C-alpha angles and dihedrals in degrees: 000000000000125000116235119243110272110293122248117230115211131180114206122203125174094182101086116223103318113197101226112037107024096088095046101039105029105027091035091058093045093050091047090054093046086059086060092052092253111128116195127196111224126224115192117194117195131170114263091240092051092046093051092047092049101034098124094044091044091051091054091044095049092049088054092050096050107098092007092120106002100264131110122259124217122183116197114192093213126080142156136355112005093012097049100091092055093042090052089048092052091047093050091047090054088057094054093107094048091047094049091051089049088237118172114249120211112188133191107200120200108202134353098290091055091046094046089053090050091049091053090048088050091057091052099040122030101204094079128117117183138179117210107216101200110204098185147325100310095193092050089048091052093050091046092051096044100040095104093046101044095090093059098033102031100138094047092044091051091052092044090050094051093049090049091051093049093047092052093049091049090051094045096051093046096044115109091209135011128209123197128191093219140018087240090060092047089053094049093050092051092047091052101038107020095222091190110189094011117136106236121179127188110226112165126213101286139199135212109261091204087064106027111053137112122271116169092201090056091047092055093045092050094049090050093051091050094045090242098132110137092010126122101227128204111195129201117185123181144061131312098243114145096255091058090073098215092172089055091049090049089052090050088051092048090053094048090051086064097049104029116069116235092006122179134178122219115195117189114189142137089221097075097157093050092049098045096074101052092043093051092045096049105032135052121246113272093023095091142040121210120193144138119239125190115241093253090057097042098097094061090054093047091050090055089064132084099208135008123224120228106165125165136163123249102269133137091246091059096043087071100035135115110192114208093227091068090065093047094046096051096040087057092050095253116143115226135232101209137172126236119261097036102137115272095329105090090057091052092048091051094044097047094032090237095152145319123303116213121205089230143328090288097049095110094151091076089062091069131064108037099014096101090050093049093048090054091049095048092047091071118102091234092055090049094046089052093049093046089053093051088047092053092047092057108026111026114116093226090062090068097036094100093050096047091041092053090052097051095039091052091047090049098049097053112134129209120231 
């Protein structure tokens, strides 16, 4: 029995360097694994057009990442669809030395393109173990994105959908382990693909408890700095992608301004230009604050709020989701205004009384009645400390470190007979 050469741990991500989730979900995972003495090399794939458009910001961002957890960082300015064959070829070429040494490869694959690439590699080279980190319902996301285009590009969309479906099935059936962000997503994948005998673990979108936690002193200081003393503050933190429903959130904020005394809306987004128009159209001057906060400073701004907005429409992609911002809100002691049908989260909110559940984005009636009383109750340090504790129990990275560590340590120590 001979031990294999030391395994190489690799994280694959085909999403580029997104502004709102990369630190929490990718770097958070890598640092958590480094705490388990598991050092991953990171491969970031980004479309050529996006890489060219963001080249100066990417250069700065990549410089910050190198050395952040001890692994190497590779940025490949090629990504999905038409660029995928070349991106895959460059990745396989980068593994030439590992393959020639018969080194075991252990891959963490974020999303379906990463998992499809790993499955292809596994067909070519048998010493591959890969975990498919499923971030959502890929088919539902495709249908959501292409709904407006399908009438004019129906034939191409149908072909693209079929290729995507086959690719995901191929990846799921060849994966050694599957991670899902919600039990609802696990159930949907099992219903769609069977996956009998597959090890499937539910690990929600997590946050770093060293960064996201409640501190009443920080809350008071942040509210003073932002001139929010005496205000009832609704917070939205995130991007301006279409599914974030910023127009609906602004409508909720406008309604709250009429029923909650001293109301203020705090919008935290890297997409300042995209947010400015709907805010100016729906809210009066002085009733809102729009700004961008780096990930490292986000907790202070969240603690300044009185309720966080997480509003989505009723759609299959949302019914299995677990948005990162939920973990960050709750771990900072911020109650959540959330819509029904958002993965496993509304049930948790109701069970632990962590916020208010709306039937849908237009359910403004629920915002009346006991809302003012709830905001008063949840503004206490005791309430926020309890919410932050529940958040940590469910959504802190360190709560899943042992499980993830065992998966990768076992995969890395396989011996050949």
